[in-house]
N, C-alpha and C positions, 0 to 999 in steps of 0.2 A: 265749542270752547266756552268756558265760564266767562260771563259778562265782565266781571272784574278784571280778568286777565287780558281781555281785549283792550279795556280802558288803560290798563297798566302798560301795554305795548305802545299805545299811541302817546301816553304821557312820557315814556322814556325817550321815544323817538323825537317828539316835538319839543319837549321842554328840557330834556336832558336832566331831569330831576334825579336826585340821589335815590338809588334803589332802597337803601335802608330807611330813608324818610317815608317813602311810599309804603313799604312793608310795615313800618312801625304804626302808621295810621290804620292799616288793615288789621294789624295785631290788636290794637286797642278796640276796634269794632268787634273783632272775634271774641275778646275777653268779655265784653259787655253782652254780646248775643248769647254766649254759652255759659255765662256766669262762672268764668274761670277764676280760681283763687290760687295764688302762689305764696309760699311761706317766707320767701326771702328775695332780696334783690338778685342774688346769684341764680336762684331758680327761675325768676322772671326772665333774666337775660338768656339763660340756657334754653328756655322754652321759646323765646323769640327766635333764636338761631335755628331751632328745629322747625318752627313755623315757616320761617323764611325759606329754608332749604326745601321743605315739602311743597310750598306754594310755587317756587320757581321750577321745581321738577315737574309739577302738574302743568305749568305753562308750556314746557318743552315737549310734553307727551303728544303723540298723535293717536287720538282715539275716535272711534265712531260714536261714542256716547259722551255725555257731559261730565266733566270732573271739575273739582274746585275746592274751596275752603269748606271743610266739614268740622264737626266738633272734635275730630281726631287729629286735626292739623298740627297740634303741638306735641304729638307723640312720634317717636321714631317708629319705623316699621317693626322693630323687635318688640318695643313696648306695646304697640297696638296688638300684635299677635299674641303676646303673653297674656294680656288682660282680656281680650275680647274673642279670641279664636281658640276655643278649647274643646277638642274632641279626644276622648280616651277610648282605646279599644284593645282587646286582647282575645285569647282563645275562647273566653266565655261566650262571645257572640256566636262563634261557630257551633259550640255545643248546643245552643238553643235555636239553631237555624231552622226556619220553617219557610221553604221556598214557595213562591207564588208565581205561576206562569200565566200571563194574560194572552188570550187568543185575540189577535187584532181583527176586529169585525168591522171597523170603520163606523161604529155606531156613534162615536163621539162627534159632536158638532165641530165646525171649523174654529170656533172660539168659545171659551167658557170661563166664567169667573164666579167662584163660590162665594165671593163677597156679596154679589147681587142676590144670592139665595138665602142669606142670613147665617151661613155656616162659619163665619169668621168674626172673631171678637175684635175689639179695638186694638191697635198696635200698642204693645207694652215696651218697657225699657228695662233691660237687665242691669243697667248701671255698670259699675266697674267690677262686677262679679262675673267670672267666666262660666255662666250658667245657661249659655245658649241652648244646650241639650235639653234643659228643663222646659224652656219656652217652646221649643219645637215639639216636645212630647205633649205638653198641655194643649197647644194649638190643634194638634191632631185629635186629641181626646174631645176637645170642645166641638170640633166639627162632627165627630161620630155621635156625640150626645145630641146635637141638633138634628142629625139625620134620624136618630131613633125616637127622639121626644118632641121634635118640632119647636124647640125653644133654646135660646142661648143661655148657658150657665158658664160663667168664667171660673176657671179652676186655679188651683194654687201651685205656682212654681216654687214658692218658698217651702212648702211641705217637702218637695223633692230635694231641695238644697239642704234642708235640715235633717231629713230622715232617711233618704235613700242611701243604703249602705253599699250598693253596687256601683255607685258613681262617686265623684269626688267634689261635690258641692261647687264652690267657686273656682276649683282647679280643673274642671272639665268633667265630661261624661259622654254617654252615648245612648241614643234613644232605645235601642234594643235592651240595654241594661235596665233603664228606667221602666220600660213596659214590663219586663220580667219581675222587677221588684214590686211594682204596683199589683201585678197578678198575685204574688205571694203575700203581699201586705193586706190585700183585700179591698183597696180603693183609694180615692183621693178626695180631699176637701175642696170647698170653693175658696176663691181668693178673698172673699168677704170674711169668712171664718178664719182664714189663715193668710193674711196679707203679705205682700212681698216687702222684704227689707233690703235685699241686695248683699247680704253676708250670711255666713253660716251661724246658726244659733242652736239652742237646745230643741230637740224634736218635741213638738206639741201635738202630734197626731191624735185625733179623736174619732174612733170608728163610728160613733153615733152620729157624726156629722158628715159622713162620706156621701158623695154624690150617688144618686140611685142608678148606678151603672156598674156592671161587673167587668173588669178587664180580664179576659180569658187567655191572653197571650199577645203575640205579635206575628206579623207576616212580612216578609221582605221580598220585593219584586226581583225576579231573576231566577236563574237555575243553578247558581254556584254558591258555595258557602264562603267564598272569598268576601272579605269585608268591603272592598271597593271593586265591584263587578259591574262593568258597563252594561247598561240595558238599552235596548232599542227604544228610541224616544217616542215612537208611535205606540209602543206598549205602555209607556208611562202616561201618555195622553189618555189612553183607554182606562188605565188603572185610576188615574185622577178623577176622570169623569164618573166611573162606577163607584168609587170609594168616598170621595170628599177630600179635603185638604190632607196632604201627605207630609210626613216628617222626612226631610231630605238633608243632604250635606253637600258641601262644595269647598273648593279652595277660595277663600274669601279675601285674600290679600289685596286684590284690586278695589275692594269695597271701601278701603280707608279714604279714598278720594272721590268715590262715586257720588254724583249729584243727581243725574237723571238720564233717561235714554235706555237703550238696549246694550247691556254689557256684552262685549264680543271680544274674546281673546283667543289666540292660537294656543295649542297644547304646549308649545315651548314657552309662551308668555305666562301661562297659568296651568301648570301640570297637575295631574291628579295625585301625584306624589305629595302634594301640599294640602290635601284635604284637612280642613281645620275648623269648620264652622257649621253649626246646625241651624236650619231655617225651616220654613213651611211653604210648600208649593200650593198655591191656591187657584191657579188658573193658567190660561194660555191664550195666545192670539197671534195676529199677523199685522205688521206695520207696513202699510202700502208705500210710504215715502222711501223707506230703506229696502223694501222687499225682503224683510226678515221675519221669520217666525220667532216667537219668544215665549218664555215662561213668566208668569207673574208670581213673585215670591215675597212672602211676609218675613220681615226681619224683626229683631228684638232690640233695636237701638233707639226707640222712641219715634214719634210721628214727625219730628223735625228733621230727621235724617232721610236722605234719598227722595223717593216719590211718595211723600207722606208716610214714611216708614216702610215702604215697599221698594223693590227693584225689579227691573225686567232683565232677563238674560237670554241670549241667543238660544233658540231651540233647534235641535237637529244635528249639531256637530259636537256635542259633549263639552260645551264651554265650561271650563274650570271644574270639570268632573260633576256637573249638575245631574248627570245620568248614572252616577256610580253608586249611589246609596239612596234607595227609595223604600220606605217602610211605613207601616201603620200598625196601631194596636188592633186587636180583635176584641169585641165587646159583646155583651148580652144585656138584656133589660128584664 
């Protein structure tokens, strides 16, 4: 349970302080920490009510992981989902489907983290643009480039937001589409040459500045053309170990209040029917204290969110559909 919420409980019990007064103090701290700006008194008051409702709901939840006040605490669940959780998918993904079946050989070690090997760039922030798909795509490509070249080159999400005609910029996309577009377009630029703005603008793609790597297509783990096809998590473990960071998706609704720990929800609490967010799987491990296996996942909400921009999620039971969409680009040099 979040430290503030424990303090709040004792304050209410011992001092019988007014809930609104306590919440208002925390709201002021929240505004300062996350540099929030509201355009009117009415908006300020409305956001305070949402903040209060979210915080109290978090206090009442029973979770095995830590929840609390995040930079999304002044958003309703609907606002949070509309802005930050954007995956789009249709029949095009099936038409380009290239299945990949992993034979489980148990070659992968018990724990692995591609961050320790240099395959993962610093955590980035998509801002209020629904471009999670672009960040997942780019993180996968960055890992593949490191695997092939032995050095990290950070690539441009903004180029995908501006130029990728198969996806919908800040209104969502899917990694299969962006891999296909990049294959047809011929490549991607670095984020130095094409920096992130967080909104769609005029395409400024320059082929003379493309990274020296050819995207030849993509492959998706599993044996079915279904968009959300559950995959054995031992196969995912092997695939991650042999490939590098993977572009994956999940139902990310619980992440609005996630603070730290191993996210663990039942299928009824977090169904695969709600798949809505693209992220990057970078490793896995085991927590002795809880006796839980977990995945290590890179998000695109900045380093101040979660566990320094990452979250851990239960491995082995398909938590929030983390095993239902596993893909990677295929490249050559």
